[in-house]
N, C-alpha and C positions, 0 to 999 in steps of 0.2 A: 539456527532455524532458517529455512528458506520460505519464500512466500510465492504462491501460485496466484497469478492475476488473469482473470478472464476479461481481457480488454474489450471484447465485443459486447459484453453486457454492461460495462461501466457507463453510468449516466452522468458522471462528472459532478457529483454532489460536493466533493472536496473534503469530506470529513476526515479521510485518511491523511490528507496533506496538512490539515489543521492539527491533528494529533501527533503526526510524525513527519515534520517538514524536512528532516534530513534523510528520510526514507522514500517519501512520496511527494510529488508536486503535480500541479496541473499546468499545461502549457497555455499559450494565448488562445488556443481553440478549445480549452477545457478538456483536453485529452490527458489521461493519466500517464504519468512518468514514474516508473519504479526504479530507483537509483541503484539497486543491487540485483538487477535481472541476471539470473543464472548463477548467482553467488549466495553465500551465506550472509544473512544480516549480521553485521558486527555486534558483538555482545553488548556494547554500550547503547545500542539502539533497540535491543530485543524487546524490552518492556513496552516502549512506545509503539513499536511495530505491531506487537500483539494487540494493543489498545486500538490501533488503526484498523486491524483486521476485524476486531469485534464491533467497530463502529459503522462498518459499511452497511448502508440500508438495503443494498441490492445483493449483498453476499458475493461480490466478485473476487474477494480476497480470501485466501485460504493458507493458513500456516502449516508448513510441513516440518515436523520435528527433525 
């Protein structure tokens, strides 16, 4: 799976980083960092990545099968 991120809409809540810290993080300015930009999320991170997508209160994350 790949994940599409709408960085312009992200409000920096950080729920994705809490649920999937190996996939997402927030930098010192609360800007979202997606660690697999342009690549497939490795299988061992797929379930937590999907949980992170589902947890985003602003729906800036979208899983692409």
